[in-house]
LUMMI-724919 format. One record per atom (N, C-alpha, C): residue in one letter; x, y, z. Coordinates in steps of 0.001 Angstrom, whole numbers, plus 500000, padded with zeros to 6 digits. Layout:
aXYZ...
This chain:
m500852498805500000m500000500000500000m500883501239500000s500577502219499171s501377503433499070s500949504444500128l501827505437500362l501492506497501305l500281507301500838d500171507485499507d499030508241498991d497712507511499275s497715506196499122s496488505444499387s496144505463500878i497202505456501729i496955505560503162i496362506921503497k496919507966502863k496390509317503087k494926509399502684q494589508863501512q493205508919501043q492270508155501982a492758507030502508a491944506257503442a491719507026504746l492760507750505213l492607508559506416l491628509707506193l491721510373505051l490798511471504741l489356510973504708a489160509793504145a487821509211504110a487337508889505521s488269508433506366s487921508119507748s487509509380508503y488243510492508274y487892511748508926y486457512161508588e486107512021507322e484763512425506894e483693511473507422a484009510191507456a482997509196507824a482804509064509327h483905509167510096h483839508834511519h484135510001512452g484472511163511940g484724512313512800g486031512181513553g486065512812514764g487281512791515568g488321513775515069i487878514786514327i488777515820513827i488441517122514527n489382518067514498n489211519321515231n488523520361514362h487251520106514033h486379521109513421h486977521764512172f487152520986511126f487579521569509861f486614522679509469d487179523795509021d486388524938508554d485458525468509638g485776525230510895g484929525702511986g485775526185513147t485190526186514333t485852526679515537t486952525723515984n488130526296516247n489213525478516756n488990525202518239l489246523982518660l489065523605520058l490298523980520876p490181523996522214p491333524355523043p492530523455522774s493709524041522880s494950523313522663s495355522586523942e495557521273523844e495986520505525013e497324521016525530e498240521314524633e499552521820525037e499425523147525780s498566524040525278s498378525335525917s497710525187527281v496725524303527393v496036524098528665v496986523473529684n497832522554529253n498807521963530164n499792523019530677r500180523922529809r501054525028530228r500317525930531216l499045526157530954l498233526960531862l498176526322533245a497971525018533293a497923524307534564a499237524457535324s500337524302534616s501654524439535242s501869525856535762d501501526854534973d501672528248535385d500806528578536597l499612528015536662l498754528248537821l499382527698539091m500036526550539007m500716525996540170m501872526897540604h502551527530539639h503630528459539979h503091529658540746v501912530141540370v501330531298541053v500814530910542435l500262529721542545l499774529254543844l500919529060544835f502069528611544344f503208528305545206f504481528946544635p504586530275544679p505753530941544080p507048530518544763g508026530219543927g509332529823544434g509536528329544551f508452527557544594f508589526115544768f508980525406543479f508588525957542347f508841525268541081f509727526098540158e510435527085540715e511317527941539913e512735527379539911q513451527655538847q514851527236538788q515739528182539588s515319529444539690s516087530433540448s515344530780541733p516071531130542790p515402531473544056p514564532741543919v513480532798544690v512579533945544687v512756534704545993t512930536019545899t513083536855547085t511815537679547287r511698538268548487r510551539137548747r510524540314547775r511706540775547379r511773541904546458r511344541508545049s511633540265544657s511351539858543270s509996539188543084v509350538784544181v508131537992544033v507015538788543363g506935540099543631g505901540913543005g506042540945541498t507266541129541024t507523541155539583t507241539798538957l507639538743539661l507420537388539155l505933537087539018v505167537407540050v503736537131540021v503045537978538963e503459539232538829e502863540099537807e503072539526536410r504281539053536142r504569538471534822r503766537206534602r503722536336535618r502971535081535491r501485535355535273l500929536301536048l499506536596535917l499171537113534530g500056537939533976g499831538446532622g499799537327531601e500746536395531723e500790535259530801e499569534358530974i499192534108532242i498044533244532512i496760533882532000a496580535179532243a495362535868531807a495209535803530293a496307536016529572a496242535973528110a495932534567527619r496618533598528174r496414532208527747r495011531722528121m494582532026529343m493271531597529789m492167532231528958t492309533524528638t491306534203527811t491200533557526441t492343533254525854t492355532624524532t491653531275524552e491977530447525545e491397529108525590e489912529148525966i489524530056526863i488101530179527196i487312530659525984e487891531567525218e487186532038524016e486944530890523043k487912530022522874k487709528848522014k486564527987522541c486547527812523867c485485526996524479c484115527628524246l484035528948524382l482759529643524211l482299529623522758r483239529741521837r482867529652520419r482335528252520104f482963527242520685f482480525877520512f481050525734521046a480775526400522185a479452526344522795a478477527350522176r478915528062521130r478095529046520412r477621530180521316d478498530643522177d478192531824522988d478113533043522074p477125533916522249p476966535047521336p478049536108521456q478739536171522595q479799537172522777q481050536498523346p481676535632522597p482785534850523148p483988535682523564g484329536714522788g485507537507523120g485350538266524424t484261538992524552t484006539775525764t483839538860526978r483062537822526816r482801536896527918r484075536184528356a484943535845527417a486166535116527754a487036535936528691r487202537225528387r488010538089529243r487377538214530623e486064538376530669e485374538499531948e485536537237532793l485359536076532171l485454534820532901l486873534541533372a487857534896532536a489253534706532936a489587535569534149m489166536824534124m489484537717535231m488722537328536494e487488536858536334e486736536417537500e487385535184538120t487872534274537284t488566533093537797t489842533486538529l490637534347537925l491890534764538548l491628535557539825g490515536288539852g490174537033541059g489895536140542254r489591534884542000r489318533923543079r490590533228543573l491736533510542942l492975532825543314l493332532967544798p493266534172545393p493607534267546824p492698533414547700e491404533413547391e490453532607548155e490742531112548011v490973530678546780v491259529259546540v492578528868547203r493545529753547125r494842529456547723r494721529267549236q493863530046549870q493652529907551307q493085528526551652i492160528035550815i491596526700551057i492648525628550820i493455525818549768i494492524832549459i495489524703550612q495750525803551308q496649525723552460q496103524783553525t494775524724553665t494199523774554630t494413522337554168d494392522107552859d494644520764552335d496081520330552639i497010521262552507i498414520950552784i498599520650554269t497941521438555115t497990521177556557t497413519802556878a496301519458556211a495688518142556431a496638517024556027a497380517208554943a498343516199554509a499473516060555519f499943517192556036f501049517145556998f500645516425558279h499453516716558759h498986516088559995h498419514686559755g498075514381558506g497474513090558213g498434512010557794d499705512373557588d500681511379557148d501913511451558039p502147510453558875p503320510492559752p504646510457558999a504607510074557714a505838510054556924a506242511448556454a505329512418556520a505629513765556050a506582514461557018r507662514991556482r508678515639557314r508550517163557323s507904517732556323s507797519187556249s506690519583555294i506218520804555432i505242521352554496i505838521424553093e507128521788553034e507793521895551739e507803520561551001e508028519482551718e508018518152551105e506647517851550504i505604518224551202i504244517962550722i503972518724549433i504312520003549401i504054520813548203i504840520285547013l506082519909547237l506945519496546132l506704518060545673a506323517171546590a506389515745546273a505087514981546437y504053515581547009y502808514847547221y501846515098546061p501441514054545354p500583514249544185p499219514849544518c498752514656545761c497437515200546117c497411516718546019v498550517375546208v498575518839546127v498219519302544719l498809518654543714l498526519021542321l497070518747541967v496597517555542276v495261517171541819v494174517964542547i494337518209543839i493325518950544579i493371520433544216s494564520990544065s494691522406543724s494056522712542379l494369521909541371l493807522160540049l492310521885540024q491848520902540811q490404520664540861q489691521865541468r490255522459542484r489604523608543108r489524524793542132l490565525004541359l490524526069540362l489562525724539228a489578524473538791a488657524043537740a487213524145538213h486988523907539505h485632524000540051h485105525426539968v485983526404540156v485582527806539991v485080528037538568m485846527576537569m485429527724536166m484143526960535891y484032525771536463y482821524958536287y481598525715536798q481720526336537970q480615527101538534q480274528316537682l481281528882537029l481057530048536174l480474529672534815g480403528381534527g479814527927533284g480773527841532112v482077527798532383v483054527649531309v483002526217530783p482752526012529489p482739524642528957p484158524129528682l484324522823528645l485532522119528198l486767522346529071l487145523595529291l488428523896529930l488561523328531342p487535523403532200p487699522818533537p488063521338533499r487415520601532602r487696519161532518r489105518913531977m489578519757531094m490928519603530571m491975519858531656l491701520817532554l492636521093533642l492721519905534601t491569519339534954t491605518191535872t492188516961535184e492060516870533874e492648515738533169e494172515826533157y494711517043533116y496158517220533250y496634516626534577a495891516931535657a496244516373536962a496045514861536989h494996514389536323h494732512947536245h495909512223535597e496391512760534496e497513512132533796e498776512124534649r498968513172535420r500182513284536228r500121512450537510t498934512253538079t498833511656539416t498081510332539449g497259510050538435g496423508863538465g495137509047539236a494868510261539739a493623510556540457a492713511379539551d491458510955539443d490501511583538530d489371512218539343i489436513541539523i488407514260540274i487708515218539320h486425515029539130h485668515864538212h485606517300538742p485694518298537871p485634519687538348p484314520060539003g483252519285538759g481972519586539374g481873519167540831a482754518286541294a482687517797542677a482888518951543659q482075518965544710q482165519993545748q482961519434546924i484091520085547233i485019519548548224i485298520607549281g485080520246550541g485334521156551645g486814521286551962p487160522150552910p488571522361553268p489161521173554015h490471521197554169h491215520155554902h490982518781554268f491176518693552957f490970517447552220f492324516822551918f492479515535552216f493748514841552004f493500513493551346i494240513221550260i494228511908549615i495614511310549775d495757510315550607d497058509689550833d497366508723549686h498539508848549122h499044508042547997h498373508420546670c497125508767546681c496454509447545562c496060508546544403t496925507655543963t496723506909542724t495405506138542720g494681506245541611g493488505441541402g492222505988542016v492280507159542642v491071507761543226v490194508316542115v488880508067542216v487905508590541259v486774509244542043i486503510522541743i485428511264542410i484562511899541334g483288511542541308g482396511949540241g481879513368540375e481215513797539318e480791515194539151e479889515700540272t478947514899540737t477956515383541697t478260514970543133a479481514481543364a479886514145544736a480029515416545568r479700515300546853r479889516398547793r480673515865548979i481761516556549314i482673516101550359i482816517209551391g482607516869552659g482699517856553733g484127518128554158a484264518907555211a485578519297555717a486244518143556454h487568518163556452h488381517210557211h488106515762556789v488072515530555483v487909514169554962v489265513660554486k489549512413554819k490795511765554397k490439510483553673m491048510273552511m490859509013551811m492189508516551273y492206507224550959y493425506569550501y493292506174549032q494347505591548523q494425505243547108q493290504302546698g492854504457545463g491894503525544895g490451503732545306v490154504767546067v488771505021546489v487957505542545308t486721505060545178t485817505528544133t484540506075544764l484199507311544421l482883507885544712l482186508001543367g481415506974543016g480908506859541653g479400506746541583a478923506486540367a477494506318540107a477190504837539955k476051504405540483k475724502986540407k475084502612539077s474398503545538431s473798503291537120s473367504622536538f472989504623535281f472575505856534614f471102505782534235e470364506836534553e469003506944534051e469068507261532560l468185506650531779l468173506842530336l466899507576529918d467047508425528896d465866509110528374d465158508222527359a464142508776526697a463330507992525767a464140507463524591d465261508147524285d466105507722523165d467239506799523600g467257506452524887g468294505552525374g469595506234525736n469595507576525829n470796508314526185n470802508628527684p471997508703528317p472061509025529751p471440510389530047v470655510459531120v470065511725531555v471139512551532252k471297513794531818k472324514673532378k471759515494533530g472658515958534408g472293516917535430g471582516365536643v471606515058536861v470968514478538046v472046514087539055k471662513990540314k472591513598541374k472918512116541236r474198511809540990r474597510440540701r475640509899541679h476292510789542416h477447510388543216h477215510656544699p477931509971545572p477658510022547009p478012511362547651d477493511546548859d477886512643549739d478705512065550894v479786512749551228v480635512353552350v480670513531553316e480201513324554526e480150514403555497e481515514609556151e481592515561557082e482873515973557643e483490514910558547h484821514973558642h485611514107559520h485381512623559217v485406512279557944v485268510887557506v486608510396556982t486940509130557266t488110508474556686t487638507302555832i488133507246554600i487789506159553682i489089505479553273y489211504197553601y490450503483553361y490542502924551933a491693502356551624a492081502030550250a491081501110549546h490785501473548293h489996500656547363h488548500456547801a488058501315548669a486625501302548961a485876501884547763t484727501302547457t483899501754546345t482522502130546884i482128503389546660i480865503915547181i480097504488546004l478926503912545705l478200504249544487l476778504701544796g476360505768544117g474959506168544174g474744507572544689g473863508312544019g473580509680544414g472778509796545689d472169508718546133d471392508741547374d472186508203548562v473473507959548374v474320507409549434v474975508550550214r474945508430551529r475570509421552398r476435508713553436i477694509157553546i478582508662554590i478555509697555711g477975509314556856g477756510251557943g479031510754558578a478926511898559214a480077512552559841a480746511643560867h482080511769560949h482899511042561925h482808509523561745s482587509099560513s482523507659560229s483792507184559541i483949505857559502i485091505211558861i484561504166557895v485095504179556671v484789503133555697v486079502355555470a486055501077555724a487257500248555652a487675499986554211g488895499498554061g489407499151552753g488609498040552091n488449498158550769n487778497149549937n486279497013550209v485715497927550964v484266497899551188v483547498309549914w482427497658549640w481599497936548453w480229498391548940l479932499686548779l478649500247549198l477887500713547965v476760500094547683v475939500464546535v474542500809547045g474192502083546973g472871502496547406g472633502345548894q473678502235549683q473546502032551125q474363503070551867s473724503807552764s474386504866553507s474997504335554795v475876505162555366v476509504850556648v476127505957557627p475512505632558761p475106506667559720p476320507383560305p476125508573560856p477234509262561535p477812508411562661h479098508628562932h479807507941564016h479720506419563887s479919505929562650s479836504485562397s481107503972561740i481230502643561700i482298501966560978i481656500965560021a482104500976558767a481655499985557781a482864499160557363y482763497831557467y483887496976557095y483371495594556689n484222494863555995n483874493511555569n484208492516556669k483308491557556853k483565490449557765k483113489177557066g484062488335556722g483740487168555903g483258487632554545e482099487162554145e481525487583552863e480462488661553040g480292489155554248g479255490144554507g479825491502554865l478943492493554884l479292493865555242l478735494165556619v479575494736557481v479152495142558817v479170496661558892i478075497252559357i478017498677559646i477538498815561088r478391499348561935r478037499464563343r478539500793563903p478019501213565068p478501502457565680p479970502347566096r480669503463566009r482040503486566519r482032503465568035r483000502763568610r483167502783570049r483949504027570462k483814504417571702k484438505659572162k485945505654571968k486569504504572135k488034504445572074k488559504404570645e487658504249569673e488091504106568288e488262505472567642s489480505737567217s489780506982566517s489602506755565030a489988507753564232a489882507620562775a490825506557562238v491844506185563014v492719505076562637v492474503954563632v491873502884563182v491437501800564051v492196500534563689t492637499796564691t493345498542564435t492364497383564419a492817496257563910a491979495069563898a491637494635565322a492580494845566241a492311494480567628a491193495336568215d491165496622567830d490102497495568309d488739496988567859l488683496503566622l487400496068566081l486904494776566737k487849493947567160k487520492651567781k486634491788566869d486742492009565568d485941491232564636d486829490573563579g488142490654563762g489050490021562819g489131490741561493a488747492019561446a488787492755560175a490147493406560036d490984492891559160d492338493392558968d492351494289557739w492128495597557947w491988496458556777w492759497747556875v493337498053558032v494030499326558172v495302499330557339i495514500402556570i496706500523555731i497773501298556516
């Protein structure tokens, strides 16, 4: 087969099956540009941590001013592409407004992110310093970008919020939808394999481990057999909850009550956990019982007295 015949076959495939970036139409956001935007946002959130040269108090103002200018221009460009794709009647004007409104929330978001870093430091005995957490803990990247993407999601920016969280997903292995509502002091230990769906709501002081899923148990279908959009599909997790490794919690009507513990490998489908409870596997069954007074958020198998060996 010649190269020309391969080219003709590819052109025919583009026309027949799609998957092309809008020939003769609106160009979609650039993955490379959005990835650069994500990286630049992390530099602004944590000035000096990701620079090759040291940052001084005298130079930080100039550095932040330059970064903000670059971010504002790049963000405006990519938001405008998103709005044109969504057929917004005033994409240029709206893009600038949305970019500036998002950037205006940076101090507020940064304040919340500091609580996440504190939660990581106090939640992991292996952590030696705040600096180590910012530089080396994947949860900082994924949670920080999700919080910024959530601002854009709330403002109604199409496409771009999901692209920002996907950058973090590729880097960390944790997939948190920008629509998820997450309270302060949030920590994901080890991070890899965590999935949190669009309509999940998470309270303050929640800690979870690798492989946890807050997902949907099934999809409602419309008359044409397509998934119904905009319905509550993912669980709610109240404050001061710990969810151990590889627990799977499915369903929009599921609630994990405050001050509860969900053990590793637990499978909860359409079943809630009351406040101040422990859910764990025993044999082939699931046990959900009240926490005892002596049981903290980290419970040993001996504490449970039920032979449940699940603490990581």
